N, C-alpha and C positions, 0 to 999 in steps of 0.2 A: 548913610545906606549899609547894610550887611551884605559881603560878597562872600559866596561859595566858590571854591577852586573846582573847576571842571577842565581836566586834561591841559592845566598849565594857565587857563583863562580865568578872568575873574568875572563870574556872572552875578548880577544883583538878586538877591534871594526873593525880591518881588518883582513879578513880570507883570506886565499890562496886558490882559485879555481884550481882545477886540470884537467881542460878539454883542456887547451891550452898550455901544455908544448912543448919546442921545440923538433922537430923530426928529422929523418933521412931519407935522400932520398926521402921526401916528402910523406913518409908513416906514416899515422897517428897513426898506432899500433906501430911503432917502436920509442920510446922515447929516445931522447938524455940523457942517464943518466949521463953523468958528468956534463952538464950544468944544469940538473934538480936538482941533488944533491947540486950544488951551490945556485941555487934559493932556496930550502928549508933551506939550512945552513943560508943564510943571512937572510931569513924571520924568523927563529928562534932567531937569534942572536938580530935581529930588535924588538923582543917581540911579533911576531905573534904566537898565541898558539891555532888557529883553523885551520883544514884543511878538506876540503870539496873534496869527491871523488863520485864516482856512479860505479855501474856495467858495464856501457856501455861506460864510457869516455876512449878516445883512444883505441877504439875496444877492450876492457875488460882489457887493460893493466894499466891503472891509479891505481886501488886499488893494483896491485902487484907492482909497481913502489913505491907508498906510503908505503906499507908495508915493503919493503926492505929499503928504505930510513929512515922510522922514527923509525925502530928498532935500530937505532944507538943512540937514544937519549932516557932519561928515561920516562917510560910510562906516568908518572903522570905531564910531561912537556909540554904535548900538549892534545887537544881536536880532536879526529877524527870523522868524520861524512861521512856516505855513506848513500846509498838509496836501496829501493827495487824497481827493474825495473818493469815499468807498461806499455811496449812498445807492446806488443803482449800477448795474451790469453794464449798462452803457458807457458809463466814465471810464471802465477798464479798456474798453476799445478805442478810447479817445487820449491814451495817456500821453502820446507825445505833443498833441496840441494843447492838452491842459497844461501840462508844464511849462510848455513856451508861452502861453498866455500867462501864467504865474510870474514868470520872470517880468514880462512887459508890464502886467498891472502893478507890480510891486517896485518897478523901476530899479532893479538892481541886475547884477550881473550872475549872482549867487545868493543863496540862501544860508545863511549860518547854521539852522537847524531845520531839517524836513521830517515830516512825520507821515505815516500811514495812518490815515484818519479813522479813528473808532473802529478797530479792528474787533469783531465779534461775531457770534455763531453764525448770523446771516450773511457775511461776506468773507470770511476767511477762505473759503474755497475759491473765490474770484481772486483774492490777493496771491494766493499760493499757484493758482494755475497757470501752467507752462502755456496754455492757450493764449492767455492775455498777456504775460510776461512783464507785469508790472514790477514784480520785485527786482529782476534783472535790468530792466529799464532805469529804474531808480539808483540802483548800485552803478549802473553805466554813468549816470549823471554825477553821482559822487566821485568816481574815479576821475572824472573829467574837470572837476574842481567847481561844478556848479553846486554843490551841496557839500557843506563842511563836516556836519554831523547828522546822523541818522537815528530815527526812534520810531515810535509808535503811540498814539493814545488809544485808550480802550475803556469801555464800559462793559467788555464781555466777562464771562466767567474764568475761574483761576485756571480750568482745563484749556480755555482757547488761549488764555495769555503765555501758558506753558508752551502750547503747541506752537504758537507763532515764535517763540523764541528759540525753540528746539529747531524751527524749519530754517532761520535765519542766522543762528550760531552769533559769531562775533561781530556781524555787521551792525546789530542793534548796539547803541551808545547809552541810551536812556529810554525810560518809559514814563508815559504820562497817564495817570489814574485820577479817579475820583476819590479825594481823601480828605476826610474832616472828622472831627471827634463823634460824630453820630454815625456815619458810615464805616467807621472802623469795626464796629460790629454788626451794626444792621444790614450793611451790604457785604461783609466778610472783606473789607478792606485790608485788614490785617493780615490775611493771609498771602494777598498780591504783593505786599510790603515784604514779607517774610521769603516770599519767592525771589525778588527781585534783590533783596539782600544776600541770598544764596547766590546768585548770578554776579554779584559785584557789581549791580546795576544801580545808578542814582535815579531817585524819583522825582518827576514833575508832577505838581500838583493842580488838578482842576477842581472846579466847585468846591472851594475850601470853605465856605459859608453855606454851602448847599443851595445854591442859587438865591441866597439872600435869607433863607428860612433860620439861619443861626445869627443873622445880624441884628434881631430884636427878639428879646426873652421876656416872658410875664414878669411883673415886679418882685414877686417872690425870689423867682431865680436869680433875677439881676442884683437883688440885694444881697443874696447868698454869695456871689461873685465879689462884689464890692466890698464885702467885710473882708475879704482876703487881700483884692487889689483895688483900693479906690479910685487909682488913677487909671485904671484900664476900662475901656469901653466894651460894649459885649462883643462886637466884630473882632477887637483885639485879642479877645480870649480865644477864638478859633485860630487866630495866626500864632498865639503864643502855644497852643498845643501843637501846632505843626513844626514849631521851633523845637519841640521836646523831641520829634522824630529825627534821629540822625540820618536817614536815608533820604530826607528830603534836601533838594538843591534848589529848586526854583519853585515858588507858589505863585500861581497865575490868579490875578484877581480882574475879573470883568467891570472896571470902574466905569461909571458914566457920568462921574460929575465932579468938580473940582474939590469939594469937601471930601469925598471919599478918598480921592488921590493923595491928598494933603494928610488924612489921618493915618492911612495906610504906609505913606511914607515914614510919618513919626513912629508908627509901630516898628517897621522895619529898620529904624535907626540904631536900633540895639538888640540885642540878643538875650532874652529874658525867658527862658524855657520854664515850664512849670514844674513847681516841687510836688512831690508824693501827695502832701496833703490838698493841694490844689487840684491835682489830678483827681484825687478821691472826690472832691466836690463836683466836678466837672462830671465825673462818672454817676454820680447821684442825679444830676440833672438830666443826663441822658436817659437813665431809669425811668424818670417822671415823665420825660417826653415821650417814652415809648410804651407807657402804660395803658394805652387804649387797648380795646379787645384784640386780642393776638393768639397764635396757637404756638406752643412751644415744641415744635417739631425737631427732633434729634437727628432726622436724615438718617435712621437706622435702615430704611428702605425695605422693612417688613413688608409693607403695604404694597409695593410696586411689583414684589413677587406674585401678589395675589389678583393685581388689577388685570381684568379681560382686556382692557383697552390699552394696557401698557402705558399709562400716564406717568410722567415723572412727578409724582405726586409731591415730594418733599420740596421741589423747585416751585412747583404752582403755590403752596403754602406760603413759601418765602415771599414770593410776590405778592400774595393777598395780603399778607402781614404789612408789607411795605405800602401798598395801595390803601390799605384801611387807615394807617396812620397818618399818612402824608398826601395821599391822593396824588394829583398832578401827572407827568407824561413819563415816568419812569417805567413802572409796571406795565402799562399798555405798549410801550416802546420795545421791552424786553421780551413781551408775549409775541412779537412779530417774529422772532427767530425761531418759535415753535411751530412746528408743523399744525396745518388746520385740523387735523384728526387727533392731536394731543392737547388741545386747547381744554379750559375748564369745562366749556360747553360739552365736551366729549363725554363727560362722566354720566354713567347711565344709572347711578343710584343703586347699585347692587349691593352695596356696604361690605364686599368681601374685604376690603383693604381695613375697615373699622374693625373687623374680627380678630386682628393681628395687631393693631396699634397698642404699642405700650403705654402711649400718651393718653389713649382715650379719647382721640380727636374723633369728631363726627365730621369725617373727611367730605363725605356725599354733600353735608349741610355747607361745609366751607367753600367748596367749588361752586354748589348753587348760588351762594351769595356772592361769590366773586363774579359770576356771569352777571347777575342783576346788577352789581355795582358798577360794572363795566358798560353795562346797557343804559344804566341812567346818566352816566357821562356823555356818552354818545348823544342822547336825547336834549 
């Protein structure tokens, strides 16, 4: 196992994410304890010492399961991370009870790592609100030794990440972001990495294979990579790309069976970053993966100055491209952070924006199609 230094401690480069455990009867809250115990045991014996859970994973059962399974191992042999839930305003009012319950569920006296969970546009005001006092309360737990290291996870915008860092100053010790060779450009994860580098903050990685989308490739893409590294699996290429990023300390993988655990441990048994030639090959694959119809908005924002509805058109087009290429939950989730009167459906089709667009994008048609795609998904 490769280990990275973090404030004098050795952390396994591979961490076990606990939101994709095997379940029973198709019920996400019913974790298969026997299979999960085997996953945890193989991970620990393979050198993994970082385990990431959260209040909401597996319907609230992930923390309970990890507490039970990790209690069989010496406390000093593992690092346990969990998070303060930022999903609804009600949780902010229950901060004391939630934190106390997390300690009980995880069967520990302290958390090695604790995160503010998914800081984004929808909840940052709640996190920073003096009325709820969540930040001050969590900082107090750290002073009292119930938290050793403090950070946050985020799918939010670059501006939101910067704002949260500015607000908490030196209290933040690491940041967990969605990072993989596809989202480096598609979701502009590169800008977040650069910001964290400027702040001298290490990167924790979630969604290294984009929820499994980068675990399999078409035959032609796989053959292209195999010609360069015949011994590497497709998932391993995703991890090797991350090994090429010096800011990355811990890469979390939501492993759901023994085969995944064993293969990932093998990959992380040695440090093999990609060469320039290999990076170029991977970039060409990314280009081919994103060659579905999309619109190359440069975010010049000429359009926003003309829009009578004051829509954030560049952001909406970015989300449209994401949804058109990959579908899934990411774009719909991001839209929840946008006010109701600023949604794609608010476009009145006046085309004032199109008259000044240097890229000649038919913006009104894009937004209309976005509304239709979202409507079809709901149906």
